[in-house]
C-alpha positions in Angstrom: -6.4 -23.4 -63.9 -3.8 -21.7 -61.3 -3.7 -24.7 -59.2 -3.2 -26.9 -61.7 -0.2 -24.7 -62.8 1.0 -24.7 -59.5 0.9 -28.2 -59.2 2.9 -28.6 -62.4 5.3 -26.2 -61.5 6.0 -28.0 -57.8 6.2 -31.2 -59.3 8.7 -29.8 -62.0 10.7 -28.4 -59.2 10.5 -31.5 -57.2 11.7 -33.6 -60.8 14.6 -31.4 -61.2 15.6 -31.4 -57.7 15.8 -35.1 -57.6 17.4 -35.7 -60.9 20.1 -33.1 -60.5 20.5 -33.9 -56.1 20.1 -30.4 -55.2 17.6 -28.9 -52.5 14.5 -27.2 -54.1 15.4 -23.9 -52.7 18.6 -23.4 -54.6 16.2 -23.6 -57.7 14.0 -20.5 -55.7 17.3 -18.4 -55.0 17.8 -18.2 -58.7 14.1 -17.2 -59.7 13.6 -13.5 -60.3 11.1 -12.1 -57.4 10.9 -8.9 -59.0 9.0 -9.8 -61.5 6.5 -11.4 -59.7 4.3 -8.0 -58.8 4.7 -6.9 -62.6 3.0 -10.2 -63.8 0.2 -10.0 -60.9 -0.1 -6.3 -62.2 -1.0 -7.7 -65.7 -3.8 -9.7 -64.2 -5.5 -6.7 -62.3 -5.2 -4.9 -65.8 -7.0 -7.2 -67.4 -9.3 -8.0 -65.0 -9.8 -4.2 -64.9 -10.5 -4.1 -68.8 -13.3 -6.9 -68.4 -15.1 -5.1 -65.3 -14.8 -2.0 -67.7 -16.8 -3.8 -70.5 -13.7 -4.2 -73.0 -14.1 -7.6 -73.2 -17.7 -7.8 -74.0 -17.4 -5.0 -76.8 -14.6 -7.1 -78.5 -16.5 -10.8 -78.0 -18.2 -9.1 -80.4 -15.3 -9.2 -83.1 -15.0 -12.6 -82.3 -17.9 -14.2 -84.2 -16.8 -12.1 -87.4 -14.0 -15.0 -87.6 -11.2 -16.0 -86.0 -9.1 -14.9 -88.8 -9.7 -11.6 -88.3 -9.6 -11.4 -84.3 -6.3 -13.4 -84.7 -4.6 -11.0 -86.8 -5.9 -7.9 -84.6 -4.4 -9.9 -81.8 -1.1 -10.6 -83.3 -0.8 -6.7 -84.2 -1.9 -5.4 -80.7 0.5 -8.4 -79.5 3.5 -6.8 -81.3 2.4 -3.4 -79.9 1.9 -4.2 -76.5 3.7 -7.3 -73.9 2.3 -10.7 -74.9 1.0 -11.6 -71.8 -1.7 -8.9 -71.2 -2.7 -9.6 -74.5 -2.7 -13.2 -74.6 -4.8 -12.9 -70.9 -7.4 -10.4 -72.6 -7.5 -12.7 -75.9 -8.5 -15.6 -73.4 -11.1 -13.4 -71.8 -12.8 -12.6 -75.0 -12.8 -16.2 -76.7 -14.4 -17.3 -73.1 -16.8 -14.5 -73.2 -17.4 -15.2 -76.8 -18.1 -18.6 -76.5 -20.4 -18.2 -73.1 -22.3 -16.1 -75.7 -22.9 -18.8 -78.2 -24.2 -21.0 -75.8 -26.5 -18.6 -74.6 -28.1 -17.8 -78.0 -28.1 -22.2 -78.4 
């Protein structure tokens, strides 16, 4: 998924550069590079929660239904940053889907 995201981003950069007739590095100068370590840290944090077993525990709640889990994730995303909660939700539902496939 990371490769696809990179390719789509690079394609958009090329397209915008062609349409505005500016070199791509001009757009890259405007990027807030200080945010990248923060985002990388959020990915590491969610991976650590997964390794600690929190995702496995929370995925058990996913079997209760999407409504309660969605409400809980919505509340959590208002209390915390949306990005780590979204990443946690993606891991949670992927884990729940794997568990459902094993039971069949």
